[in-house]
C-alpha positions as a Markdown table, in Angstrom:
| # | Residue | x | y | z |
|---|---|---|---|---|
| 1 | Met | -7.4 | -3.3 | 10.1 |
| 2 | Thr | -5.8 | -5.4 | 7.4 |
| 3 | Ala | -2.3 | -4.9 | 6.1 |
| 4 | Val | -3.8 | -3.5 | 2.8 |
| 5 | Gln | -6.0 | -1.1 | 4.7 |
| 6 | Leu | -3.0 | 0.1 | 6.7 |
| 7 | Ala | -0.9 | 0.6 | 3.5 |
| 8 | Leu | -3.7 | 2.5 | 1.8 |
| 9 | Ala | -4.2 | 4.7 | 4.9 |
| 10 | Trp | -0.5 | 5.4 | 5.0 |
| 11 | Val | -0.5 | 6.6 | 1.4 |
| 12 | Leu | -3.6 | 8.7 | 2.1 |
| 13 | His | -1.7 | 10.4 | 4.9 |
| 14 | Gln | 1.2 | 11.4 | 2.7 |
| 15 | Gly | -0.4 | 14.7 | 1.5 |
| 16 | Glu | -3.0 | 16.2 | -0.7 |
| 17 | Asp | -1.0 | 15.7 | -3.9 |
| 18 | Asn | -1.2 | 11.8 | -3.7 |
| 19 | Ile | -3.9 | 9.7 | -5.2 |
| 20 | Thr | -4.6 | 6.2 | -3.9 |
| 21 | Leu | -5.7 | 3.8 | -6.6 |
| 22 | Ile | -7.4 | 0.8 | -5.2 |
| 23 | Gly | -7.4 | -2.2 | -7.4 |
| 24 | Thr | -8.8 | -5.6 | -6.6 |
| 25 | Ser | -10.3 | -8.6 | -8.3 |
| 26 | Lys | -13.2 | -9.1 | -5.8 |
| 27 | Arg | -15.9 | -6.6 | -5.0 |
| 28 | Ser | -15.9 | -7.6 | -1.3 |
| 29 | Arg | -12.2 | -6.6 | -1.1 |
| 30 | Leu | -12.9 | -3.3 | -2.7 |
| 31 | Leu | -15.5 | -2.5 | 0.0 |
| 32 | Glu | -13.1 | -3.7 | 2.7 |
| 33 | Asn | -10.2 | -1.6 | 1.3 |
| 34 | Leu | -12.3 | 1.5 | 1.0 |
| 35 | Lys | -12.5 | 1.5 | 4.8 |
| 36 | Cys | -8.9 | 2.8 | 4.8 |
| 37 | Gln | -10.4 | 6.2 | 4.6 |
| 38 | Asn | -11.6 | 5.9 | 8.2 |
| 39 | Ile | -8.2 | 5.0 | 9.6 |
| 40 | Gln | -6.5 | 7.7 | 11.5 |
| 41 | Leu | -2.7 | 7.4 | 11.9 |
| 42 | Asn | -1.0 | 9.6 | 14.5 |
| 43 | Thr | 2.5 | 11.1 | 14.1 |
| 44 | Glu | 4.2 | 8.2 | 15.8 |
| 45 | Asp | 2.4 | 5.7 | 13.5 |
| 46 | Leu | 3.5 | 7.6 | 10.5 |
| 47 | Ala | 7.1 | 8.0 | 11.7 |
| 48 | Tyr | 7.3 | 4.2 | 12.3 |
| 49 | Leu | 5.9 | 3.4 | 8.9 |
| 50 | Asp | 8.2 | 6.0 | 7.2 |
| 51 | Arg | 11.3 | 4.5 | 9.0 |
| 52 | Thr | 10.3 | 0.9 | 8.2 |
| 53 | Phe | 9.2 | 1.4 | 4.6 |
| 54 | His | 11.6 | 4.1 | 3.5 |
| 55 | Glu | 12.4 | 4.6 | -0.2 |
| 56 | Gly | 14.5 | 1.6 | -1.3 |
| 57 | Ala | 13.5 | -0.6 | 1.6 |
| 58 | Met | 11.8 | -3.0 | -0.8 |
| 59 | Ala | 13.8 | -4.0 | -3.7 |
| 60 | Gly | 13.9 | -6.8 | -6.2 |
| 61 | Asp | 11.8 | -8.2 | -8.9 |
| 62 | Cys | 8.1 | -8.6 | -8.5 |
| 63 | Tyr | 8.0 | -12.0 | -10.2 |
| 64 | Pro | 10.5 | -14.8 | -10.5 |
| 65 | Glu | 12.9 | -14.6 | -13.4 |
| 66 | Phe | 11.4 | -17.6 | -15.2 |
| 67 | Ile | 8.0 | -15.8 | -15.4 |
| 68 | Thr | 9.6 | -12.5 | -16.5 |
| 69 | Asp | 11.4 | -14.5 | -19.3 |
| 70 | Ile | 8.1 | -15.9 | -20.5 |
| 71 | Val | 6.4 | -12.5 | -20.7 |
| 72 | Arg | 9.3 | -11.0 | -22.7 |
C-alpha cells in the first residue's frame, strides 16, 4: 500500500461520522487511492497510527513564508 492509501484507510477507520475526501490531479492516482477502501487495519495498527500521528504531532506552515507572503 502507498502512504496515501494508508492515511486514507486510517481516516476511514475513525468512525461512521467521518468523511474521507480524496483529491488528486491525476485520474490514475484517484483509482489508486480508492483502493484504500479495501485496506483492513487491526487494533494494533490503529493504536500505532494514533500514537504516532496524535493531534498536534504535525505542526507548522504548509508553505514557506515567502510563498505565503505572495498569496496575501
